[in-house]
C-alpha positions in Angstrom: 0.0 -0.1 0.0 1.6 3.2 -1.2 -0.5 5.9 0.6 -2.1 5.2 3.9 -4.4 7.6 5.9 -4.1 7.6 9.5 -6.9 9.7 11.4 -6.3 10.8 15.0 -2.5 10.7 14.0 -1.4 13.2 16.8 -2.9 11.0 19.5 -0.8 8.6 21.7 -1.6 5.5 19.5 -1.1 7.5 16.2 2.2 8.9 17.5 3.4 5.2 18.5 2.3 3.9 15.0 4.0 6.4 12.7 7.5 5.0 12.8 6.1 1.4 13.0 4.1 1.9 9.7 6.9 3.8 7.9 7.9 1.7 4.9 10.1 2.5 1.8 7.7 3.9 -0.9 4.9 4.3 1.6 3.4 7.7 2.3 1.6 8.3 5.6 -1.1 10.9 5.2 -1.6 12.1 8.9 -4.9 13.7 9.8 -5.8 15.3 13.2 -7.6 18.2 14.7 -4.3 19.7 15.6 -1.4 19.8 13.3 0.8 16.8 13.7 4.3 17.5 15.0 7.5 17.0 13.2 6.5 15.4 9.9 9.3 13.5 8.3 10.0 12.0 5.0 7.1 10.1 3.5 4.6 11.9 5.8 1.9 14.3 4.8 -0.2 16.3 7.3 -3.8 17.0 7.1 -5.4 19.4 9.8 -9.2 18.6 10.1 -11.9 16.8 11.9 -13.4 13.5 10.9 -16.8 15.2 11.7 -16.0 17.6 8.8 -17.2 15.5 5.7 -15.5 17.7 3.2 -12.2 17.4 5.0 -12.6 13.7 5.2 -13.4 13.4 1.4 -10.3 15.3 0.6 -8.1 13.4 3.0 -9.2 9.9 1.7 -8.6 11.0 -1.9 -5.8 9.0 -3.4 -5.2 6.7 -0.5 -5.2 2.8 -0.6 -6.2 2.2 2.9 -7.3 4.0 6.0 -6.3 3.4 9.8 -9.0 5.1 11.6 -7.9 6.1 15.1 -9.7 9.4 15.6 -12.4 10.0 18.3 -12.8 10.5 22.0 -10.7 7.8 23.7 -12.5 7.7 27.1 -16.0 8.0 28.6 -17.6 11.3 27.8 -21.2 13.0 27.5 -23.5 11.2 25.1 -23.7 14.0 22.5 -19.8 14.4 22.4 -19.4 10.6 22.0 -21.9 10.2 19.3 -20.5 13.1 17.3 -16.9 12.2 17.5 -17.0 8.3 17.7 -20.1 7.4 15.5 -20.7 10.4 13.2 -17.0 10.6 12.6 -16.5 6.8 11.9 -19.5 6.9 9.5 -18.0 9.9 7.7 -14.7 8.1 7.3 -16.3 4.7 6.1 -18.6 6.5 3.7 -15.9 8.7 2.2 -13.6 5.6 1.8 -16.3 3.6 0.1 -17.1 6.5 -2.3 -13.4 7.0 -3.0 -13.0 3.2 -3.8 -10.7 2.7 -0.8 -10.4 -0.9 -0.3 -9.1 -1.5 3.3 -10.1 0.4 6.6 -8.9 -0.6 9.8 -11.1 0.7 12.8 -9.7 1.3 16.4 -12.5 -0.4 18.4 -11.9 -1.1 22.2 -12.1 -3.8 24.8 -14.9 -1.6 26.2 -17.2 -2.6 23.3 -17.2 -6.0 25.1 -16.7 -4.7 28.7 -19.3 -6.6 30.4 -18.0 -10.0 29.3 -16.2 -11.9 32.0 -13.5 -14.4 32.3 -14.2 -18.1 31.4 -12.4 -21.0 32.9 -13.3 -22.9 29.6 -10.8 -20.8 27.6 -9.8 -17.3 26.2 -12.6 -15.0 25.3 -13.1 -15.0 21.5 -12.8 -11.8 19.7 -16.1 -12.7 18.1 -17.9 -12.3 21.3 -21.1 -10.2 21.0 -20.9 -6.6 22.0 -21.5 -6.0 25.7 -20.5 -2.2 26.1 -19.7 -1.0 29.5 -20.1 2.9 28.9 -21.3 5.4 26.3 -17.7 5.1 25.0 -17.9 1.3 24.8 -21.3 1.5 23.1 -19.8 4.0 20.5 -17.1 1.3 19.7 -19.8 -1.3 19.3 -21.6 1.0 16.9 -18.3 1.4 15.0 -18.0 -2.3 14.6 -21.5 -2.4 13.4 -20.7 0.3 11.0 -17.7 -1.5 9.7 -19.8 -4.6 9.1 -22.5 -2.5 7.3 -19.9 -0.9 4.9 -18.2 -4.2 4.2 -21.5 -5.8 3.4 -23.0 -3.0 1.4 -19.8 -1.6 -0.3 -17.3 -4.4 -0.2 -14.8 -2.5 1.9 -12.3 -4.9 3.9 -12.7 -3.9 7.4 -10.8 -5.0 10.5 -12.0 -3.9 13.9 -9.4 -3.8 16.7 -10.6 -4.3 20.2 -7.6 -2.6 21.9 -6.6 -3.5 25.3 -4.2 -1.4 27.5 -1.9 0.1 24.8 1.2 1.6 26.4 4.9 1.4 26.4 4.7 -1.0 29.4 1.8 -2.2 31.5 0.6 0.4 34.0 -0.7 -1.9 36.7 -1.3 -5.5 37.7 -4.4 -5.8 35.9 -2.7 -4.8 32.6 -0.5 -7.9 32.9 -3.5 -9.5 31.2 -4.7 -6.7 28.9 -1.5 -5.0 27.8 -0.6 -4.4 24.1 2.9 -3.1 23.3 3.3 -0.5 20.7 5.5 -2.9 18.7 2.8 -5.5 18.7 0.3 -2.8 17.9 2.3 -2.1 14.8 2.3 -5.8 13.9 -1.4 -6.0 14.4 -2.3 -3.0 12.2 0.0 -4.3 9.4 -1.8 -7.7 9.6 -5.1 -6.0 9.5 -4.3 -3.9 6.5 -3.6 -6.9 4.5 -6.7 -8.7 5.6 -9.8 -9.4 3.3 -13.5 -9.5 4.5 -14.7 -8.4 7.9 -13.0 -9.2 11.0 -13.0 -8.4 14.8 -9.7 -9.1 16.7 -8.3 -8.5 20.1 -5.5 -5.9 20.4 -3.6 -7.6 22.9 0.1 -8.9 23.3 1.1 -12.5 23.8 0.8 -11.9 27.7 1.2 -15.1 30.0 -1.9 -13.9 31.9 -3.9 -13.0 28.8 -7.5 -14.2 28.9 -8.5 -12.9 25.4 -8.0 -15.1 22.3 -5.2 -14.5 20.0 -6.8 -16.9 17.3 -8.8 -14.5 15.3 -5.6 -12.3 15.0 -3.4 -15.2 14.1 -5.8 -16.0 11.3 -4.9 -12.7 9.8 -1.2 -13.1 10.4 -1.0 -11.3 13.7 1.8 -13.0 15.7 2.6 -10.9 18.9 6.1 -11.2 20.3 5.8 -9.3 23.6 4.7 -10.4 27.0 3.7 -8.3 29.9 5.1 -10.8 32.2 8.4 -9.2 31.6 7.2 -6.3 33.8 5.3 -8.5 36.4 7.8 -8.1 39.3 7.7 -4.4 39.3 3.9 -4.4 39.4 3.0 -7.3 41.8 5.1 -6.1 44.8 4.8 -8.6 47.6 4.4 -12.3 46.9 0.8 -12.4 46.7 0.3 -9.2 44.7 -2.8 -7.0 44.7 -6.3 -8.5 45.1 -7.7 -8.9 41.6 -10.4 -11.5 42.5 -13.2 -8.9 42.8 -16.1 -9.0 40.2 -14.8 -5.8 38.4 -11.5 -7.5 37.6 -13.2 -10.4 36.1 -14.9 -8.2 33.5 -13.3 -7.2 30.3 -14.0 -3.5 31.0 -12.7 -3.4 34.6 -13.4 -0.1 36.3 -15.4 1.2 33.3 -18.1 -1.2 34.2 -18.9 0.7 37.5 -17.9 4.2 36.3 -20.7 6.8 35.9 -22.2 7.0 32.5 -21.3 10.1 30.7 -18.5 11.2 33.1 -14.8 11.2 31.9 -12.8 8.4 33.4 -9.0 8.5 32.7 -7.9 4.9 32.3 
């Protein structure tokens, strides 16, 4: 793919992905509400909102694929969530379909499935039905449904990434299960860009304590190399570690499942 549009490119995930998506002969077109800092060789900067349909149409012109990261990345009031995460996603998918863009990767979230719980029978599949935990999680479930719609109606190849705890290193003991490293995130996006059809996959590294399935990602060629266990000693503290036995920690969405609806929660 010679020209790739990344929306939300100035955000934390977009910033991590820029060097990991760089390839000889590939141009990254970077779109965000604010100017993307320090564009380098092989990068184009587009400043605009995904809720501005004219700006989106201009941004998708001439690209081969879209990685859609833009949106509110946390719980927020209903109207804000719908405008940024739902209307914005529909604008991107619609513009891509009209422009004949063949592949779209959508940043979904584990919070689209936040009320699913651990199952002793095995890892939770990425195909588990949506069970959102917040307005934010609901918007990501809506994003997945929109992706399915545009695949079925327009033939766009769409992969939805139910991203876990994306960070340079796991931030707490719970993230030993849910962490995805930026390097594995880059591997996941590359695999998704090459996939055909419609798919939902977990965005998670090969963590020893992982309880989300990697099978769906492996079917697309995603093979993570990092494991949060390398950081366990610094997070668990004493021999027993923190208490993760409560009901909240048995839910995919963790603290989001008890957070007040419509109020911002930094997590």
